[in-house]
DSSP file (Angstrom, degrees, kcal/mol; ACC not computed):
  #  RESIDUE AA STRUCTURE BP1 BP2  ACC     N-H-->O    O-->H-N    N-H-->O    O-->H-N    TCO  KAPPA ALPHA  PHI   PSI    X-CA   Y-CA   Z-CA
    1    1 A M              0   0    0      0, 0.0     2,-0.0     0, 0.0     0, 0.0   0.000 360.0 360.0 360.0 128.1 -108.0  -44.9   19.9
    2    2 A G     >  -     0   0    0      1,-0.1     4,-1.8     4,-0.0     5,-0.1  -0.231 360.0-105.2 -83.5 173.9 -109.8  -42.9   17.3
    3    3 A V  H  > S+     0   0    0      2,-0.2     4,-2.6     1,-0.2     5,-0.2   0.897 119.7  51.6 -64.7 -43.1 -113.4  -41.9   17.0
    4    4 A L  H  > S+     0   0    0      1,-0.2     4,-2.6     2,-0.2    -1,-0.2   0.899 109.0  50.3 -64.9 -39.8 -114.1  -44.5   14.2
    5    5 A D  H  > S+     0   0    0      2,-0.2     4,-2.0     1,-0.2    -1,-0.2   0.907 111.4  49.3 -63.1 -40.2 -112.5  -47.3   16.2
    6    6 A H  H  X S+     0   0    0     -4,-1.8     4,-1.9     2,-0.2    -2,-0.2   0.920 113.1  46.0 -64.9 -44.8 -114.7  -46.4   19.1
    7    7 A L  H  X S+     0   0    0     -4,-2.6     4,-2.1     1,-0.2    -2,-0.2   0.903 111.2  51.8 -66.3 -40.2 -117.8  -46.3   17.0
    8    8 A S  H  < S+     0   0    0     -4,-2.6    -1,-0.2     1,-0.2    -2,-0.2   0.858 110.2  49.8 -67.0 -33.5 -117.0  -49.6   15.3
    9    9 A D  H >< S+     0   0    0     -4,-2.0     3,-0.8    -5,-0.2    -1,-0.2   0.866 110.4  50.7 -68.6 -36.0 -116.5  -51.2   18.7
   10   10 A M  H 3< S+     0   0    0     -4,-1.9    -2,-0.2     1,-0.2    -1,-0.2   0.880 117.8  37.0 -67.7 -38.9 -119.8  -49.9   20.0
   11   11 A F  T 3< S+     0   0    0     -4,-2.1     2,-0.6    -5,-0.1    -1,-0.2  -0.078  81.4 140.2-107.0  33.7 -121.8  -51.1   17.0
   12   12 A D    <   -     0   0    0     -3,-0.8     3,-0.3     1,-0.1     5,-0.2  -0.684  25.4-179.8 -79.8 119.4 -119.9  -54.4   16.4
   13   13 A C    >   +     0   0    0     -2,-0.6     3,-0.7     1,-0.2     4,-0.2   0.398  63.3  83.9 -99.0   0.3 -122.4  -57.1   15.5
   14   14 A T  T 3  S+     0   0    0      1,-0.2    -1,-0.2     2,-0.1    -2,-0.0   0.668  75.6  69.0 -81.0 -15.3 -119.9  -60.0   15.2
   15   15 A S  T >  S-     0   0    0     -3,-0.3     3,-0.8     3,-0.2    -1,-0.2   0.123 120.1 -91.9 -94.2  25.0 -119.7  -60.9   18.9
   16   16 A G  T <  S-     0   0    0     -3,-0.7    -2,-0.1     1,-0.2     3,-0.1   0.763  80.3 -54.4  79.5  24.6 -123.2  -62.3   19.2
   17   17 A G  T 3  S+     0   0    0      1,-0.3     2,-0.5    -5,-0.2    -1,-0.2   0.188 106.3 114.9  97.8 -18.0 -125.0  -59.1   20.2
   18   18 A S    <   -     0   0    0     -3,-0.8    -1,-0.3     1,-0.1     2,-0.3  -0.759  45.1-166.3 -91.2 131.7 -122.9  -58.1   23.3
   19   19 A S        +     0   0    0     -2,-0.5     2,-0.3    -3,-0.1    -1,-0.1  -0.409  23.7 159.2-113.4  55.1 -121.0  -54.9   22.8
   20   20 A K        -     0   0    0     -2,-0.3     2,-0.6    -5,-0.1    -2,-0.0  -0.603  37.4-133.3 -78.5 135.5 -118.6  -55.1   25.7
   21   21 A L        -     0   0    0     -2,-0.3     2,-0.5   -11,-0.0    -2,-0.1  -0.808  16.3-147.7 -90.8 123.7 -115.6  -52.9   25.2
   22   22 A K        -     0   0    0     -2,-0.6     2,-0.6     1,-0.0    -2,-0.0  -0.782  12.6-131.2 -92.8 131.6 -112.3  -54.7   26.0
   23   23 A K        -     0   0    0     -2,-0.5     2,-0.4     1,-0.0    -1,-0.0  -0.719  19.9-140.9 -84.2 121.8 -109.6  -52.5   27.5
   24   24 A K        -     0   0    0     -2,-0.6     2,-0.2     1,-0.0    -1,-0.0  -0.668  15.1-126.7 -85.3 134.8 -106.4  -53.1   25.6
   25   25 A K        -     0   0    0     -2,-0.4     2,-0.2    47,-0.1    49,-0.1  -0.577  21.9-133.2 -81.5 142.9 -103.3  -53.2   27.8
   26   26 A Q        -     0   0    0     -2,-0.2     2,-0.5    47,-0.1    47,-0.4  -0.642  25.9 -99.8 -93.5 151.2 -100.4  -50.9   26.8
   27   27 A L        -     0   0    0     -2,-0.2     2,-0.3    45,-0.2    45,-0.2  -0.594  55.6-178.8 -69.5 123.0  -96.8  -51.9   26.5
   28   28 A Q  E     -A   71   0A   0     43,-2.8    43,-2.2    -2,-0.5     2,-0.6  -0.889  33.4-139.5-128.7 154.1  -95.3  -50.6   29.7
   29   29 A T  E     -A   70   0A   0     -2,-0.3     2,-0.6    41,-0.2    41,-0.2  -0.967  24.6-166.0-109.4 114.2  -91.9  -50.5   31.5
   30   30 A V  E     -A   69   0A   0     39,-3.3    39,-3.0    -2,-0.6     2,-0.5  -0.902   2.2-162.9-106.7 122.1  -92.4  -51.1   35.2
   31   31 A E  E     -A   68   0A   0     -2,-0.6    62,-2.7    37,-0.2     2,-0.4  -0.914  11.9-175.1-105.9 128.5  -89.5  -50.3   37.5
   32   32 A I  E     -AB  67  92A   0     35,-3.0    35,-2.9    -2,-0.5     2,-0.7  -0.956  22.7-137.0-128.2 141.3  -89.6  -51.9   41.0
   33   33 A K  E     +AB  66  91A   0     58,-3.3    58,-1.4    -2,-0.4     2,-0.4  -0.883  34.6 160.5 -98.6 116.3  -87.4  -51.5   44.0
   34   34 A V  E     - B   0  90A   0     31,-1.5     2,-0.4    -2,-0.7    56,-0.1  -0.999  41.0-118.8-135.0 130.2  -86.7  -54.8   45.6
   35   35 A K        -     0   0    0     54,-0.6     2,-0.5    -2,-0.4    54,-0.0  -0.565  34.1-179.6 -74.2 124.6  -83.8  -55.5   48.0
   36   36 A M        +     0   0    0     -2,-0.4    29,-0.1    26,-0.3     3,-0.1  -0.982  13.2 171.4-128.9 120.3  -81.5  -58.2   46.6
   37   37 A D        +     0   0    0     -2,-0.5     2,-0.2     1,-0.1    -1,-0.1   0.794  63.7  11.6 -97.1 -34.7  -78.4  -59.3   48.5
   38   38 A C  S  > S-     0   0    0      1,-0.0     4,-1.8    24,-0.0     3,-0.1  -0.748  83.2 -90.9-138.9-179.5  -77.1  -62.3   46.6
   39   39 A E  H  > S+     0   0    0     -2,-0.2     4,-2.5     1,-0.2     5,-0.2   0.825 122.0  59.2 -67.5 -31.1  -77.4  -64.1   43.3
   40   40 A G  H  > S+     0   0    0      2,-0.2     4,-2.2     1,-0.2    -1,-0.2   0.878 105.0  49.2 -65.5 -37.4  -80.1  -66.4   44.9
   41   41 A C  H  > S+     0   0    0      2,-0.2     4,-2.5     1,-0.2     5,-0.2   0.911 110.4  51.1 -64.6 -43.3  -82.3  -63.3   45.6
   42   42 A E  H  X S+     0   0    0     -4,-1.8     4,-2.7     1,-0.2    -2,-0.2   0.927 111.2  47.4 -61.2 -45.3  -81.8  -62.2   42.0
   43   43 A R  H  X S+     0   0    0     -4,-2.5     4,-2.6     1,-0.2    -1,-0.2   0.904 111.4  50.9 -61.9 -42.5  -82.8  -65.5   40.6
   44   44 A K  H  X S+     0   0    0     -4,-2.2     4,-1.3     2,-0.2    -1,-0.2   0.908 112.7  45.6 -63.0 -43.3  -85.8  -65.7   42.9
   45   45 A V  H  X S+     0   0    0     -4,-2.5     4,-0.9     2,-0.2    -2,-0.2   0.918 113.0  50.2 -66.8 -43.4  -87.0  -62.2   41.8
   46   46 A R  H >X S+     0   0    0     -4,-2.7     4,-1.8     1,-0.2     3,-0.7   0.924 111.2  48.0 -63.2 -43.9  -86.4  -62.9   38.2
   47   47 A R  H 3X S+     0   0    0     -4,-2.6     4,-0.7     1,-0.2    -1,-0.2   0.769 102.5  65.1 -68.8 -23.9  -88.4  -66.2   38.3
   48   48 A S  H 3< S+     0   0    0     -4,-1.3    -1,-0.2    -5,-0.2    -2,-0.2   0.823 115.7  26.2 -67.9 -29.4  -91.3  -64.6   40.1
   49   49 A V  H X< S+     0   0    0     -4,-0.9     3,-1.3    -3,-0.7    -2,-0.2   0.616 102.6  78.9-109.3 -15.8  -92.1  -62.4   37.2
   50   50 A E  H 3< S+     0   0    0     -4,-1.8    -3,-0.1     1,-0.3    -2,-0.1   0.839  94.4  51.8 -63.6 -31.4  -90.8  -64.3   34.2
   51   51 A G  T 3< S+     0   0    0     -4,-0.7    -1,-0.3     2,-0.1    -2,-0.1   0.501  83.7 116.0 -83.3  -3.3  -93.8  -66.6   34.2
   52   52 A M  S X  S-     0   0    0     -3,-1.3     3,-1.3     1,-0.1     2,-0.3  -0.340  75.4-105.7 -68.9 145.5  -96.4  -63.8   34.2
   53   53 A K  T 3  S+     0   0    0      1,-0.2    -1,-0.1    18,-0.0     3,-0.1  -0.566 103.6  19.9 -72.4 129.3  -98.7  -63.4   31.2
   54   54 A G  T 3  S+     0   0    0     -2,-0.3    18,-2.2     1,-0.3     2,-0.4   0.337  84.0 137.5  96.1  -4.9  -97.7  -60.5   29.0
   55   55 A V  E <   +C   71   0A   0     -3,-1.3    -1,-0.3    16,-0.2    16,-0.3  -0.631  23.9 175.8 -79.1 125.4  -94.1  -60.1   30.2
   56   56 A S  E     -     0   0A   0     14,-3.0     2,-0.3    -2,-0.4    15,-0.2   0.865  63.5  -0.4 -94.1 -46.1  -91.7  -59.5   27.4
   57   57 A S  E     -C   70   0A   0     13,-2.0    13,-2.5     2,-0.0     2,-0.4  -0.991  53.4-154.6-147.5 154.3  -88.4  -58.9   29.2
   58   58 A V  E     -C   69   0A   0     -2,-0.3     2,-0.4    11,-0.2    11,-0.2  -0.996  13.2-177.2-130.8 127.8  -87.0  -58.8   32.7
   59   59 A Q  E     -C   68   0A   0      9,-2.9     9,-3.2    -2,-0.4     2,-0.4  -0.990   6.5-162.1-128.8 134.8  -83.8  -56.9   33.7
   60   60 A I  E     -C   67   0A   0     -2,-0.4     7,-0.2     7,-0.2    -2,-0.0  -0.953  11.7-172.5-120.5 133.0  -82.2  -56.8   37.1
   61   61 A E  E >>> -C   66   0A   0      5,-2.8     5,-2.1    -2,-0.4     3,-0.7  -0.869   9.7-175.1-118.4  94.0  -79.7  -54.2   38.4
   62   62 A P  T 345S+     0   0    0      0, 0.0     3,-0.4     0, 0.0   -26,-0.3   0.808  77.3  57.8 -66.4 -31.3  -78.6  -55.7   41.8
   63   63 A K  T 345S+     0   0    0      1,-0.2    -2,-0.0     2,-0.1   -27,-0.0   0.837 115.5  37.1 -68.7 -29.3  -76.5  -52.8   42.9
   64   64 A Q  T <45S-     0   0    0     -3,-0.7    -1,-0.2     2,-0.1     3,-0.1   0.472 107.7-125.3 -96.3  -2.7  -79.4  -50.4   42.7
   65   65 A H  T  <5 +     0   0    0     -4,-0.7   -31,-1.5    -3,-0.4     2,-0.4   0.929  61.5 147.8  56.2  48.7  -81.9  -53.0   43.9
   66   66 A K  E   < -AC  33  61A   0     -5,-2.1    -5,-2.8   -33,-0.2     2,-0.5  -0.943  36.0-168.1-124.0 134.0  -83.9  -52.4   40.8
   67   67 A L  E     -AC  32  60A   0    -35,-2.9   -35,-3.0    -2,-0.4     2,-0.5  -0.986   7.8-164.4-118.4 128.6  -86.1  -54.7   38.7
   68   68 A T  E     -AC  31  59A   0     -9,-3.2    -9,-2.9    -2,-0.5     2,-0.5  -0.966   5.7-174.4-118.9 121.3  -87.3  -53.6   35.3
   69   69 A V  E     -AC  30  58A   0    -39,-3.0   -39,-3.3    -2,-0.5     2,-0.5  -0.961   3.2-167.9-117.0 128.3  -90.2  -55.5   33.6
   70   70 A V  E     +AC  29  57A   0    -13,-2.5   -14,-3.0    -2,-0.5   -13,-2.0  -0.959  40.0  78.4-115.3 130.9  -91.3  -54.7   30.1
   71   71 A G  E    S-AC  28  55A   0    -43,-2.2   -43,-2.8    -2,-0.5     2,-1.5  -0.966  89.4 -53.9 163.6-175.0  -94.5  -56.0   28.7
   72   72 A Y  S    S+     0   0    0    -18,-2.2     2,-0.3    -2,-0.3   -45,-0.2  -0.634  87.0 127.1 -90.4  76.9  -98.3  -55.8   28.5
   73   73 A V        -     0   0    0     -2,-1.5   -47,-0.1   -47,-0.4    -2,-0.1  -0.864  65.1-111.6-133.8 161.1  -98.7  -55.9   32.3
   74   74 A D     >  -     0   0    0     -2,-0.3     4,-1.9     1,-0.1     3,-0.5  -0.864  25.2-141.5 -94.1 125.5 -100.4  -54.0   35.1
   75   75 A P  H  > S+     0   0    0      0, 0.0     4,-2.2     0, 0.0     5,-0.2   0.865 100.1  52.0 -58.1 -38.8  -97.7  -52.3   37.4
   76   76 A N  H  > S+     0   0    0      1,-0.2     4,-2.3     2,-0.2     5,-0.1   0.863 108.6  50.9 -67.0 -34.5  -99.7  -53.0   40.6
   77   77 A K  H  > S+     0   0    0     -3,-0.5     4,-2.2     2,-0.2    -1,-0.2   0.866 109.1  51.3 -69.5 -35.6 -100.1  -56.7   39.7
   78   78 A V  H  X S+     0   0    0     -4,-1.9     4,-2.4     2,-0.2    -2,-0.2   0.921 111.4  47.0 -67.1 -42.9  -96.3  -57.0   39.1
   79   79 A V  H  X S+     0   0    0     -4,-2.2     4,-2.3     1,-0.2    -2,-0.2   0.931 113.3  49.0 -64.1 -43.8  -95.5  -55.4   42.4
   80   80 A A  H  X S+     0   0    0     -4,-2.3     4,-2.4     1,-0.2    -1,-0.2   0.887 111.5  49.2 -62.6 -38.8  -98.0  -57.7   44.2
   81   81 A R  H  X S+     0   0    0     -4,-2.2     4,-3.0     2,-0.2     5,-0.3   0.914 111.2  48.4 -69.6 -41.5  -96.7  -60.8   42.5
   82   82 A V  H  X S+     0   0    0     -4,-2.4     4,-2.1     1,-0.2     6,-0.5   0.928 113.8  47.3 -62.8 -43.8  -93.0  -60.0   43.4
   83   83 A A  H  X S+     0   0    0     -4,-2.3     4,-1.5    -5,-0.2    -2,-0.2   0.907 117.0  43.1 -63.4 -43.2  -94.0  -59.3   47.0
   84   84 A H  H  < S+     0   0    0     -4,-2.4    -2,-0.2    -5,-0.2    -1,-0.2   0.936 118.0  42.3 -71.7 -47.5  -96.1  -62.5   47.3
   85   85 A R  H  < S+     0   0    0     -4,-3.0    -2,-0.2    -5,-0.2    -3,-0.2   0.842 125.9  31.3 -70.6 -34.8  -93.7  -64.9   45.5
   86   86 A T  H  < S-     0   0    0     -4,-2.1    -1,-0.2    -5,-0.3    -3,-0.2   0.705  92.8-133.5 -97.5 -22.5  -90.4  -63.7   47.0
   87   87 A G     <  +     0   0    0     -4,-1.5     2,-0.3    -5,-0.4    -4,-0.1   0.629  65.4 125.3  77.0  12.7  -91.7  -62.6   50.4
   88   88 A K  S    S-     0   0    0     -6,-0.5     2,-0.4    -5,-0.1    -1,-0.3  -0.680  72.2 -98.6-102.6 159.2  -89.7  -59.4   50.0
   89   89 A K        -     0   0    0     -2,-0.3   -54,-0.6    -3,-0.1     2,-0.4  -0.633  46.8-176.0 -75.7 126.7  -90.9  -55.8   50.3
   90   90 A A  E     +B   34   0A   0     -2,-0.4     2,-0.3   -56,-0.1   -56,-0.2  -0.979   9.1 165.9-128.1 138.3  -91.5  -54.5   46.8
   91   91 A E  E     -B   33   0A   0    -58,-1.4   -58,-3.3    -2,-0.4    -2,-0.0  -0.978  44.5 -86.5-144.6 157.3  -92.5  -51.0   45.7
   92   92 A L  E     -B   32   0A   0     -2,-0.3   -60,-0.3   -60,-0.2   -62,-0.0  -0.345  67.1 -81.1 -60.9 148.3  -92.7  -49.0   42.5
   93   93 A W        -     0   0    0    -62,-2.7    -1,-0.2     1,-0.2   -62,-0.1  -0.329  46.9-168.1 -58.1 114.6  -89.4  -47.3   41.8
   94   94 A P        +     0   0    0      0, 0.0    27,-3.4     0, 0.0     2,-0.3   0.407  52.7  89.5 -89.5   3.5  -89.5  -44.1   44.0
   95   95 A Y  E     -D  120   0B   0     25,-0.3    25,-0.2    23,-0.0    23,-0.0  -0.728  49.0-169.9-109.2 152.0  -86.5  -42.3   42.5
   96   96 A V  E     -D  119   0B   0     23,-2.8    23,-2.4    -2,-0.3     5,-0.1  -0.894  43.2 -79.5-126.4 159.8  -86.0  -39.8   39.7
   97   97 A P  E >>  -D  118   0B   0      0, 0.0     3,-1.3     0, 0.0     4,-0.7  -0.258  39.7-118.2 -60.5 149.7  -82.8  -38.5   38.2
   98   98 A Y  G >4 S+     0   0    0     19,-2.6     3,-0.5     1,-0.3    20,-0.1   0.808 109.9  59.3 -57.2 -36.0  -81.0  -35.8   40.1
   99   99 A D  G 34 S+     0   0    0     18,-0.3    -1,-0.3     1,-0.2    19,-0.1   0.703  95.4  62.8 -70.8 -21.7  -81.3  -33.3   37.2
  100  100 A V  G <4 S+     0   0    0     -3,-1.3     2,-0.3     4,-0.0    -1,-0.2   0.815  87.9  79.3 -75.7 -31.1  -85.1  -33.4   37.1
  101  101 A V    <<  -     0   0    0     -4,-0.7    20,-0.0    -3,-0.5     8,-0.0  -0.585  67.5-149.1 -86.6 137.7  -85.7  -32.0   40.6
  102  102 A E  S    S+     0   0    0      1,-0.3    -1,-0.1    -2,-0.3    26,-0.0   0.905  95.1  25.4 -71.3 -42.6  -85.5  -28.3   41.2
  103  103 A H    >   +     0   0    0      1,-0.1     3,-1.5     3,-0.0    -1,-0.3  -0.765  68.4 173.4-124.5  84.6  -84.2  -28.6   44.9
  104  104 A P  T 3  S+     0   0    0      0, 0.0    16,-0.2     0, 0.0    -1,-0.1   0.706  79.2  49.7 -70.2 -18.8  -82.5  -32.0   45.2
  105  105 A Y  T 3  S+     0   0    0      4,-0.1     3,-0.1     5,-0.1    -2,-0.0   0.266  80.9 122.0-103.0  13.9  -81.3  -31.3   48.8
  106  106 A A  S X> S-     0   0    0     -3,-1.5     3,-1.9     1,-0.1     4,-1.7  -0.396  78.7 -87.6 -70.1 152.1  -84.6  -30.2   50.2
  107  107 A P  T 34 S+     0   0    0      0, 0.0    -1,-0.1     0, 0.0     4,-0.1  -0.388 116.3  22.4 -61.3 133.3  -86.0  -32.1   53.2
  108  108 A G  T 34 S+     0   0    0      2,-0.4    -2,-0.1    -2,-0.1    -3,-0.0   0.149 117.7  65.1  96.0 -19.6  -88.0  -35.1   52.0
  109  109 A V  T <4 S+     0   0    0     -3,-1.9    11,-2.3    -6,-0.1     2,-0.3   0.847  83.3  74.4 -99.2 -49.1  -86.4  -35.2   48.5
  110  110 A Y     <  -     0   0    0     -4,-1.7     2,-0.4     9,-0.2    -2,-0.4  -0.505  61.2-177.0 -70.3 129.4  -82.8  -36.1   49.4
  111  111 A D    >   -     0   0    0     -2,-0.3     3,-1.3     7,-0.3     7,-0.1  -0.986  23.7-155.6-132.2 121.9  -82.4  -39.8   50.3
  112  112 A R  T 3  S+     0   0    0     -2,-0.4    -1,-0.1     1,-0.3    -2,-0.0   0.781  97.0  57.2 -67.1 -24.8  -79.1  -41.3   51.5
  113  113 A K  T 3  S+     0   0    0      2,-0.0    -1,-0.3     0, 0.0     0, 0.0   0.532  83.2 109.0 -83.5  -5.8  -80.3  -44.7   50.4
  114  114 A A  S <  S-     0   0    0     -3,-1.3     3,-0.1     1,-0.1     4,-0.1  -0.396  79.1-103.3 -70.9 147.4  -81.0  -43.6   46.8
  115  115 A P    >   -     0   0    0      0, 0.0     3,-1.8     0, 0.0    -1,-0.1  -0.197  55.9 -71.9 -62.6 163.2  -78.6  -44.9   44.1
  116  116 A A  T 3  S+     0   0    0      1,-0.3     3,-0.1   -18,-0.0   -18,-0.0  -0.336 121.9  19.0 -60.9 132.7  -76.0  -42.5   42.8
  117  117 A G  T 3  S+     0   0    0      1,-0.3   -19,-2.6    -3,-0.1     2,-0.3   0.520 107.6  99.6  87.6   5.2  -77.5  -39.8   40.6
  118  118 A Y  E <   -D   97   0B   0     -3,-1.8     2,-0.3   -21,-0.3    -1,-0.3  -0.918  46.0-172.7-126.1 151.4  -81.0  -40.2   41.9
  119  119 A V  E     -D   96   0B   0    -23,-2.4   -23,-2.8    -2,-0.3    -9,-0.2  -0.914  41.3 -83.3-132.1 162.5  -83.2  -38.5   44.5
  120  120 A R  E     -D   95   0B   0    -11,-2.3     2,-0.7    -2,-0.3   -25,-0.3  -0.419  39.6-124.5 -69.2 138.2  -86.7  -39.4   45.9
  121  121 A S        +     0   0    0    -27,-3.4     2,-0.4    -2,-0.1    -1,-0.1  -0.765  41.7 168.1 -85.5 112.0  -89.6  -38.4   43.7
  122  122 A V        -     0   0    0     -2,-0.7     2,-0.7     2,-0.1   -13,-0.0  -0.993  28.6-163.8-132.0 128.7  -91.9  -36.3   46.0
  123  123 A E        +     0   0    0     -2,-0.4    -2,-0.0     4,-0.0     3,-0.0  -0.852  34.4 153.6-109.2  93.6  -94.9  -34.2   45.0
  124  124 A D    >>  -     0   0    0     -2,-0.7     4,-1.6     1,-0.1     3,-0.6  -0.978  46.6-140.0-125.9 130.6  -95.3  -32.0   48.1
  125  125 A P  H 3> S+     0   0    0      0, 0.0     4,-1.0     0, 0.0    -1,-0.1   0.821 103.5  57.2 -60.8 -29.8  -96.9  -28.6   48.2
  126  126 A Q  H 34 S+     0   0    0      1,-0.2     4,-0.5     2,-0.2     3,-0.2   0.873 105.4  50.2 -67.8 -35.5  -94.3  -27.4   50.7
  127  127 A L  H X> S+     0   0    0     -3,-0.6     3,-0.9     1,-0.2     4,-0.6   0.839 104.4  57.3 -71.4 -32.8  -91.4  -28.3   48.4
  128  128 A S  H >X S+     0   0    0     -4,-1.6     4,-0.8     1,-0.2     3,-0.7   0.792  97.8  63.5 -69.5 -25.4  -93.0  -26.5   45.4
  129  129 A Q  H 3< S+     0   0    0     -4,-1.0    -1,-0.2     1,-0.2    -2,-0.2   0.739  92.2  64.3 -69.3 -21.8  -92.9  -23.3   47.6
  130  130 A L  H <4 S+     0   0    0     -3,-0.9    -1,-0.2    -4,-0.5    -2,-0.2   0.826  97.3  57.2 -66.5 -29.8  -89.2  -23.5   47.6
  131  131 A A  H << S+     0   0    0     -3,-0.7     2,-0.5    -4,-0.6    -1,-0.2   0.832 111.8  35.9 -73.9 -33.2  -89.1  -22.9   43.9
  132  132 A R  S  < S-     0   0    0     -4,-0.8     2,-0.3    -3,-0.1    -1,-0.2  -0.978  70.1-154.0-129.4 128.9  -91.0  -19.6   43.8
  133  133 A A        -     0   0    0     -2,-0.5     2,-0.1    -3,-0.1    -3,-0.1  -0.682  23.9-113.8 -96.4 151.9  -90.8  -16.9   46.4
  134  134 A T     >  -     0   0    0     -2,-0.3     4,-2.1     1,-0.1     5,-0.2  -0.340  30.4-106.4 -78.6 166.9  -93.6  -14.4   47.0
  135  135 A S  H  > S+     0   0    0      1,-0.2     4,-2.4     2,-0.2     5,-0.1   0.853 120.3  55.3 -63.4 -34.4  -93.2  -10.7   46.2
  136  136 A T  H  > S+     0   0    0      2,-0.2     4,-2.3     1,-0.2    -1,-0.2   0.933 108.4  48.1 -63.6 -44.9  -92.9   -9.9   49.9
  137  137 A E  H  > S+     0   0    0      1,-0.2     4,-2.4     2,-0.2    -2,-0.2   0.892 111.9  49.8 -62.1 -39.8  -90.0  -12.3   50.3
  138  138 A V  H  X S+     0   0    0     -4,-2.1     4,-2.4     1,-0.2     5,-0.2   0.917 109.5  51.6 -64.2 -43.7  -88.3  -10.9   47.2
  139  139 A R  H  X S+     0   0    0     -4,-2.4     4,-1.4     1,-0.2    -2,-0.2   0.912 112.9  44.5 -60.8 -44.6  -88.7   -7.4   48.5
  140  140 A Y  H  X S+     0   0    0     -4,-2.3     4,-1.1     2,-0.2    -1,-0.2   0.897 113.4  49.5 -68.8 -41.1  -87.2   -8.2   51.9
  141  141 A T  H  < S+     0   0    0     -4,-2.4    -2,-0.2     1,-0.2    -1,-0.2   0.875 113.8  45.2 -69.6 -35.6  -84.3  -10.2   50.5
  142  142 A T  H >< S+     0   0    0     -4,-2.4     3,-1.0    -5,-0.2    -1,-0.2   0.775 104.8  63.3 -77.9 -24.3  -83.4   -7.5   48.0
  143  143 A A  H 3< S+     0   0    0     -4,-1.4     9,-1.8     1,-0.2    -1,-0.2   0.836 113.3  33.7 -67.1 -30.5  -83.6   -4.7   50.6
  144  144 A F  T 3< S+     0   0    0     -4,-1.1    -1,-0.2     7,-0.2     2,-0.2   0.093  94.1 123.9-110.4  21.7  -80.8   -6.3   52.6
  145  145 A S    <   -     0   0    0     -3,-1.0     3,-0.5     1,-0.1     6,-0.2  -0.562  61.5-138.8 -85.4 146.4  -78.8   -7.6   49.7
  146  146 A D  S    S+     0   0    0      1,-0.2    -1,-0.1    -2,-0.2     5,-0.1   0.760 104.3  58.0 -71.8 -25.4  -75.1   -6.7   49.0
  147  147 A E  S    S+     0   0    0      2,-0.0    -1,-0.2     1,-0.0    -5,-0.1   0.676  86.6  87.9 -77.9 -17.9  -75.9   -6.4   45.3
  148  148 A N    >   -     0   0    0     -3,-0.5     3,-1.4     1,-0.2    -1,-0.0  -0.737  63.9-161.0 -86.6 114.5  -78.5   -3.7   45.9
  149  149 A P  T 3  S+     0   0    0      0, 0.0    -1,-0.2     0, 0.0    -2,-0.0   0.794  91.2  48.5 -67.2 -26.7  -76.8   -0.2   45.9
  150  150 A S  T 3  S+     0   0    0      2,-0.0     3,-0.1     3,-0.0    -2,-0.0   0.052  84.9 137.1-100.4  26.6  -79.8    1.4   47.7
  151  151 A A    <   -     0   0    0     -3,-1.4     2,-0.2    -6,-0.2    -7,-0.2  -0.254  66.5 -86.9 -70.6 159.5  -80.0   -1.3   50.3
  152  152 A C        -     0   0    0     -9,-1.8     2,-0.8     1,-0.1    -1,-0.1  -0.476  35.9-149.1 -69.8 132.5  -80.6   -0.4   54.0
  153  153 A I        +     0   0    0     -2,-0.2     2,-0.5    -3,-0.1    -1,-0.1  -0.851  30.6 158.9-107.1  96.3  -77.3    0.3   55.8
  154  154 A V              0   0    0     -2,-0.8    -2,-0.0     1,-0.1     0, 0.0  -0.967 360.0 360.0-120.8 115.7  -77.9   -0.7   59.4
  155  155 A M              0   0    0     -2,-0.5    -1,-0.1     0, 0.0    -2,-0.0   0.360 360.0 360.0-136.1 360.0  -74.8   -1.5   61.4
């Protein structure tokens, strides 16, 4: 939203004197993890969100237990509606592609239940420490390295 749009909304005299700013919803793709065992579960999950206001399309991937909703919707409302209408545990899609993560086999990231090619999305300060070593750690690891010709020879 530009500056001119903001100013025109603030000084809009057409709405009878009230200058309430309405928040416009953005077109979003909401990915949800819901366990689906059979075609009946798929149908139940699909019908729970098809009737929502603002939903443009619904796509289900049963092998990954993934529901994708595209539309002008709030992600938290979609998750709450699926959980309420189906009685199943629903959560926002917790996985990211395998290539995005620096250390996919680090504890807390690797998940055996994740679909093929995905790992759990975790923002943990301990995991970010795996990515960069301190200068002291680098000094000690290179001091005893086989590639270092002046390494300490202790046998």
